[in-house]
N, C-alpha and C positions, 0 to 999 in steps of 0.2 A: 480776587477773582472768584466768581461763583461757580459751583459745581453744577454741570448740566443735569437735568432730571433724567432718570432712567425711562427709556421710551415705553417699556412694558414692565411696570413694577411687579416684582415677585410677590405672589400671593402666599403668605406664610402658611396658609392652610394646606397648600399643595405639598409642603415639605414633609408632612407626616403621613401621606396617603399610602406610600409603599412600605410594606412589611419587609423585614430582613429576608434575604434570598431563601426560598424553600422550593426544592425540586423533588418530583417523585423518584423513587428508586426504580431503576430499569435494569433488566438483564438484556444486554445488547448482543443478540444472536443474529444480527444482520451482517451486511458486507463491511461494516466498520463505521465509526469506531467500535472497538470492543471495550469491555470493562477493564480498567487499569488494576494492576495488582495493588492491594492496600499498602504494601511496603513502598511502592512507587508514589502513591498519593501522600504518604507521610513525608517522603523526600521533597515533594513539590511544596509542602507547607512549611518547610524550614525557612528561616529568615534569609533573604538574599544577601550576597556579598558582591563586591565589585567585580566587574568582568575582566579586570587586570590584576586582581588580588592573587598573590602567589598560590594560595590554596585553590583558587578557581583554575588557574593555569595548570596546576598539577592534575586537577579533575579533567580538564580538556584532553590531556594526554591519555588518561585512562579510558575516556569515552572512545577516542580514536582506536586504541588498541583492541578494545572490546568489539568495536564494529568490524575490525579486520577479522577477528575470530568468527563473528556471526556470519560473515560473508565468505569466510575461508579464502582470504586474499592477503597478499603482502603489499598492496598498493600504498605508496607513500601518501598520496592525496586522498585521504579518507576522512570524512568529517560530517557532522550533522548540520545541514543548512538551516538557518533560522527562518523557518517557514514550513508549511505542510509538505506532503509528498509531491504535490504538483509543482512546488518551487524547486525541489530537487530534480524532478523530471525536466523542467525548463532549464535548469543549470547545465545538464548534460548537453543539451542542444545549443544553448547560448555560447558555451565556451568552445565548441568544436565546429559549429556550422559557419561557413563563410558564404557570402552571397554567390549563388551559382553552383554551389556544391550539390551533387545529386545525393539525396537521402532516400533510401528504400525503406518503406515501413510495411511490415507484414501485419496486416489487419485481420484479426479474428474475433474482434469484439470492440466495445465502446472505447477502451483506453488506447487501442491502436489508432483509432480515429483522432484522439486527442494528441497523440505524438505527431501525426501528420499535420494537424492544424498548427501546432507549436513550431514545427520545423519550417513551415511555409512563412511564418511571421519573421523569421530570421533570413529570409531571402533564398532559402533552399529551393532547388528543383526537386519537388517531392514526387516520388513514384510509389504507388501502393500496389500490393498484391493481396488477395483476399482468399479466405476459405470460410465455409459455413460457421455460424456462431454456435459452437458446441464441438468443433473439431480443432485439430492442430495441424501445423504445417509439416509436410514431409521434407526430408533432407533434399530430395530430388527437386521439389518445387522451389526451394530456396536457392539451390545451385543454379537452376535455370534462370531465375530472376537476377542473380548475381552475374551470370554470364552475359545476359542481355543488357543490363543497365550499368554495370561497373560502378556502383555507388561508392561515395566516400564513407558512408555510414549505413549500416543495416540496423534498424530499430525494431525490436520485437518484445512482446510482453511474455514473461515467463509464466506468471499466474494471472490469468485474465479474470478480473473480479466480476465482469459483467456476465460471463458464461460459465465459470467454474472449471475451466480447462487449464491443465498444467502442460506447457509446451516441452516436449523432450528436447534436451539441449545437446546431446551427444553428436559431435561432428560439425556443429554449426560454426564454432570458433575456428576450426581448421579450415573450413571453406572460406571464411572471411579473410584469414591470413593469406591464403593462396590468391585471393583477388585484391589484396591491398586495401581491404575494407575494415573499418572499425565496427566492432559489435557492441551495441547499446542494449542493455537489458533492464526491463521493468521488473523489480522484485517486490513491489508494494505488498502483495498478499502472500508472498512466500517467505520473506526473511524471518527467521526464527521459528517457522512452522513447517517448512517443506525443505528437503535437502537442496542446498545451494552451494556450488563449488566454483566460484568465479574464476580463480586462477586455472584450475583443472579444465574448465570449459573454454578458456581463452576469451573471456569477456573483457572488453576494454573500458567500458563505463557501465555503471549501474546506479540505481536509486531505489529508495524505499520510503517508508513512513514510520512514524513512531507508534501509531494507534492500533495496530493489528497484531501481528505475531510477537511484537515486543512488549505488549501489555502496558503501554504508556499512553497518556492522552495525546490527542493530535496537537501538532505545533512544531515538530522538527522533521526534517527530510534527510535521512542518511544519504550520502553521496560518495561515490568512489570513482577514481580515474586512474587507469593503468599507464604504463610507460608509453605505449603507442599513442594513446589519446593525449598525454602530456606533450609529446613531440608535435602533434598537430596544433595544440594550443600555442606552443612556443613559436611555431612558424607562421602564425596568423599575419596577414598583411596590415591589420589595424587593430584597434582596441576591441575587446569583447563588448558587444552593444548593450549589455545589461550590467550596470555598475554593481548593483547589490549582489549579483550572483557570479561576479567575475572571480574565478578561482585563482587567478594570478595575484589578485589582491587579497583574497581570503587566506591564501597560503601564507602570507606574511603574518597573519594573526594566528592561524592554527599551526603554523610551522614553528621553527625554533626562534624566530625573531620576536614573535608576539606583538607585532605592531598593530595598534588600534585600527579597526576597520568600521565596525558598528557596535552598538551596545547589544551584546548577546543576551538571549533570554536565559538568564542564569538558572532560574528555578526549573525550567524545562530540561536543562542539561543535568541538574541534580536528578531529575526523574529518569531520564534515559540512561544515566550512569547506573542507577539502581536496577532498572529494567534489564540492562545488558549484563549486569553482575548476576542477577537471578538466573538469566539464561545460561551464563557460563557455569554457575554452580550446579544447575540441573544437568548440563552437558548437552551439546547440540544433538547428538545421536538420540539421547533419551527424550529430548523435546520433540524431535521429529517422530519418534515412535509413538509418543503420547498422542500427538495430533492424528497420526494414522489410525491408531486403535479406536479413538473416539469417533473419527469419521466413519470407519467401517461399522461401528455400532449404530450410528445414525442411518447409514445407507441400508443396512439390513432391516432396521426397524421400519423405515419408510416403505421399503418394498413389501414387507409383511402386511402393511396397511393398504396395499394395493396402489400405492403412488408410484409414478414413473420418474426416474431421474433423467436429467437432460443430457448428461455426458456419459459416454461409455466408460466402464470401470478403469481401464488402463490409463485414461487421460484425466481422471477426476482429481480435483484439488482436495486434499485433506482439510484445508483451512476454509473452504467455501464450497458449499454444495448447492447445486441448482435443481429444483424440483418442479416438474411441470404441473401447472394448476389444472386439476381435472375438469373435463367438460361439465358445464352446468354449475360450477362453483364461482362465486364472486371472490376472487383472490384478494383483492384490496380490502373487502369487508372483513374477511377472516383475519388478515394480518392486523387490521385496525382493532378487531376484537381482542386479539392476543395482547396488544399494547394496552388498551383501555381497561380490560378486565384482569389481566395477569401481569402487566408490567414487562412483557417480553416483546422485544423488537425483532422482527424478521424483515428482510428486504424484498422489494419487488424487482421486476426486470427493468433493464435499461435498453434504450434504442429499439432495435427490432424485436427484442424479447420482452418489451414492456407489456404487462397484462398476461404474459404467457407462463412466467415462472415465479417461484419464490426463491430468494437467495438466503441460505442459512449459513452463518459464519460460526466456526468453532476455532477461535484464534487466541493464542497466548493464554492468559489467565482463564479465559472462558472455555478452553478446551478441556472439559472435565466430564466424567461419566454422569454425574448427577444432573448436569445441564441437558445432556442428551436424553436421559430418561424422562425428565420433566417435560421437555418439548414433545417427545413422542407420545406421552400420555395425553397431552392436550390435543394433539392431532387426532388421536384415537377417540377421545371422549367428545370433542366439541366440533370437529370438522363436519360430521354428518348433518348438523343443523344448517350448514351453509351449502349443502348439495341439493340439487333438484331431482336427483335420480339415484343411481347406484350407491348403496351404503358402503362405509368403510369396512375393510376386511377385518379379520380376527385381531384380537388385542395383542399388544406387544408382550412377548414372553417375559 
């Protein structure tokens, strides 16, 4: 039997055209990802082991316990989803939403809109309430919406990455319990960087990501579910419609049985284990204070340069600062200049804030005084060339 010819023979000359991977060094001061801690990168580079190896199984338990510490929760179902933060976001909805459930989404930015979109795809009756992009919801507004709609779930973003707003959480969990509503919280840009107290706040479900306050590359989505959410999952009338994110199946792998579900990204879990260990070694309170101190240094420096911050000080996120682009400045051209000339990434606006703000992230490993001073010096020295009128104010002290 003759072997059929290859339809498109491989040209051997093509095989040597690509050089080994070489990437420019970047200081990632945008909305994420942020730079990973070198200790975490070393962990990622270790040789993989099997995802059912006893050593890996022991590491899984360590990751779960460290996540509980970072979130300040005792939730049994706490684990890193094999996927980015958006996978963990979807997991909270996939496991608890049944067709026809009313899901109330409090939209104050781009990622509230994403929550509403995801919930609708699982057959929810989605109701949204909104406030301006740069403000937070009052307890009174949330209570009125809960009274009116009696939702099964209230979904709200704690740290809105698109606006730089930190939502005050006091009293929201109590409201939800009085209305028989589950509270779902997005902590993507707050976990590890901003005070988070899930149990004290009465949060029933939360999710985050690996690449911001935890100083790890993107690839894992921390997920946690409390007893009230577990009860809703257990009472479902049918299967969870997303097999990959079905926590009732994942619990058999991450729980005591360790039954195979999927091939876990073992090296990513090496990385997040080290990232969480570093956070625990520093201490949550100390990490939160570090982020706050560096953010305040950035805020005061930007204001001394005559720049306007988008969010009022009491609601500002220490991990993500939004700066209004001055009139007459090409904001995209300036951020591109920072990247091309200095290897520094800052973000632009999303949604209705596109073209109106810069987003500056000081998250995890990147929340350091030297990064703040370097960026402020560049704003002082090089932003004037991108302005058509008023010069930048006095230099940073």
